[in-house]
N, C-alpha and C positions, 0 to 999 in steps of 0.2 A: 358131603352127605349130612354132616351134622347141621350145617346151615339149612339144608332143604328140609330135614326132619323138624328142626326148630320152627321154620316157617309154617310147616304143616300143622304143628301143634297150635301156633297162633291162629290159624284158620278156624280151629274149633272154638277157641276162647274169644278172639276178637276179630271177627271176619272183616270188618271195615278196615282195621289197621293192616290186616294181612294183605288186602287188595292193594293198598298203597305200597307196602314193603316189597311186594312182588315186582313192582315196576322200577324199584331202585337198582342202580348199578353197584357193583362191587367198588368200594371207594378207590382202590388202587388199580382199577381195570385200565389197561392200556387203551388209549383213544385212537391210536394211529392205525389200528387194524380191526376189521370187522370179522363176523362169523365166517364168511367165505374165505377171507384171507387166512384166518387161523386154521381152517380146515386144510387148506393147501399146505400151509407151513407144517402142520402136524404130519399129514400122510405123505407128502412129497419129500420133505426134508428131514424132519426129526424122527419120523416113524413111517417109512416109505411103503405103507401097505397099498395106498391108492395108486401109487406109481406102478406097482406090479399089476394091479387090477386093470389099469389103463392099457398097459402093454398087451395083456391077454385079450382085452376087448378089441384092440386094433388088429391083432393077428386074426381074431375070429371074423372081423369085418372083411378083411382082405380075402380070407378063405371063402367066405360066403359070396363075395363079389367076383369070384373067378369067372372070367370071360365076359363080364358086364362092361359095357362101354360108357353108360350114363349112370352115375352113382350119386345118390343123395343120402347124406347122413344127418339125422336129427338128434341133437343133444338136448334133452329135457332139463339140463342144468347139472351143475356140480363138477363137470369135467374141467381139467386144467387146459389152457391153451397149448401146453407142451404135448398133451395127448394128440392134438390134431396136427401139430408139427410132425410128430412121429408118423402119423397116418399118411401124411403127404409123402414122406420119405419111403414108406412101405409101398405105396402105389407107384412111386417113381421107378422102383426096381422090380415091379411085378413081371414074372416071366413072360406073360403074353403081351406085355406092353402097358403103357400108361392109359388110363381111361380117357375117352374123348371129352368128358366133362365130369367135374366133381363139384357138388354143391353141398354146403354145410349150413344147416340151420341151428342156431344156438339160442336157447331160451335163458334169459337173464334179466334181472332188473337193474344191473350195474352197467350204466352207460360206459364208464371207463373201461370195464372188462371187455365189453363188446367192441369198442373202437380199437383197443389195443390188440385184441385177437384178430380183428379184421386186417389191421395193418401188417401184423406178423405173418399171417397166412397168405395174404395177397403177395407180399414180397417173396416169400419162400416158394409159392406156387409158380410165380414168374421165373424164378431162378431155375426151377425144376422143369419148366415148360409144361405145366399141367393146367389146362383150362379150368379156372376155379371161380365159383360164385359164393359169396358169403351172405347169408340171410339172417339178420338179427331179429329176434322177437323180444320186445321189452315186456317181460312179465316174470312171474315167479310161480313155482309149482303150487303154492297155496292159493293163487288166484286163477290158475289155469283151468278152464272149463272145457268139456268136450267140444263145444262149438268153436273154441279158440284154435282148435287143431287146423282149421282152414288157413290160418296164418302161416302154417308150416310150408305152404306152397308145394305140396306133393303133386308131381306131374305124371301123367301117364307115360310109360316108356322108360321111367327111371327105376333102377333097382334101389330099394329103400332099406336102410338100416337105422335103428333107433337105439339110443343109449340113455340111461338114467343112472346118475351117480349119487347115492344117499339122498334121494329126493322123494320117491313114491310113498315111503312110509308116512310122510306128513299128511297124506290124504286119507289115511285109514280112519281118522277121527270123525270125518264128515260123512253124513249120509245124504244120498240123493235119490230121487225117483226117476227111474228109467222108463220111458214110454215106448211101447212096442205097437206096431201097426197090426200084427197078427195074433197077439196074445195079451193077457193082462199085464198091467204095469207092475214093476217090481222095485223094491227098495234095496239099494246096495251102497257100499262105501264109494266115495269118490275115486279111491284108488282102483277098485274093481271096474267102475264105470269107465275110467280113462283107459284101462287095459283093454276093454272091449272096443273102444273107439280106435285105439292104436292097432288092434288086430284087424279091424275093418279096412285099414290102409294097406293091408297085405304086404307087410315088410318081409324081407328075406331073413331078417335077424332082429331080435330085440335083446340087448345086453343089459341086464339089471344088476347093478352093484349096490348091495345093502349091507348093513351091520348084521353079522351072524350072531344074533342074540334074541332073547325073548323078554321084552320089556313092555308088553302090551296086556299083561294079565290083569284081572279085576282085583286080585289080592295085593294089597300094598306090601305085605311081607314078602311075597314072591318077587315082586318088582324090585324091592330093595336088595334082596339077596342076589338075584340075577344081575342087577346093575352093578352091585359092588364087585362081583367076580369079574365082570366084563371090563369095567373101568380100571380095576386094579391091574389088569394085564396091560392096558394102554399106558398107565402111569409107570409101570415097570419098564415098558419099552422106551419111554422118554428118559428114564434113568439110565438104562443100558445104552441108549443112543449117544451118550456123552454130552448132552446139553446140561451145563452147570445150573444149579438151582437159582443163581442170581441172573440167569440169562433172560433178557427181555422177550426173546422169541418164545422161550418155554413158558414164561409168565402169560404171554398172550394166548398160547394154546390152552393152558390150564384154566384160565379165567374166561376167555371168550368162547371156547369150544366145549371143553369137558365139563366145566362148572355149569354152563348154561344147559347142556343136555341133562346132566344129573338133576339140576333144579326142576327141569320140566318133567322128568320121569317120576320123581319122588314127590314134589310139592304140589303139582297141578293135577286136576281131574277133569273129566268131561271133555268137551270139544277144545278146551284151552290146552290140553296135553297133546302136543304135536309129535313128540319123539316116540312113536309107537313101533319100535323095532320088533321084527319077527324073524323066526328061524328060516333057514333055506327051504325046509319042507313046507312051511306056511306059504312062502312065496311061490313055490312050485305048484301048490294047490290053487292059489289065486290065478296064476298064469294059465294053468290047465283049464280052469273054468271059463276063462276068457277066450279059449280056443287056440292057445299056443301049445307047441309040443317041444320037449327038451332036445337040445343038440349037444 
């Protein structure tokens, strides 16, 4: 937080220098793990909040797909391969029997993650005797446009479920013009536009996992106070989780994940600020405006 506030002060005094500093990495930042890896390390191992959320999402998917023979799950990004392994196991013991086909579409820019996930799931699906198709989409939520949804390969006759894990808030910063054939065009955030497009796919379920926080206010003071309380809880969880302070894993989580998010929330403004976390009520309102209803 001190570093982020210091860089923000430099922005006012020396904007050219500030722009260069904001691109610099922390000197001792571990190079062997990226943001996605640090996220999984934090929430799956050191602070297993996402692991719980993934399990809840899987049970919700299986419940929504009761009696469905042809199932298609679309992952907009952020989920761990372990989540989809668990989903295969849940479908394998479904009371009414295994689905006749299960297709998984995963959006990710990491080729290694996609190939590893495909190999793991194909092997496990064969062992469980579940007909399985893996559909990789090489992209990232920041570049995903409503027209790219066609690459999901949604087919008529499939029961569709969609998941998004800590992704959609990154689209709130961007505005887009939505053109309607029967009424005036309107301007909305890319997050809202994508929600409308996803609703048009008629999914049986959309599971949205996001930070329960409000770091999207216009007031810097409010953002700093809210972020400080939120990240203090996460740092306390790391401490309580037993990871020693000299741990390389903990260092990766602190510098690659938490530091980067804090830097974004505090030091950046405008469209460059991507970490625009909102509260559950804010997301409920956005989803309701797009035509979804709570389950």
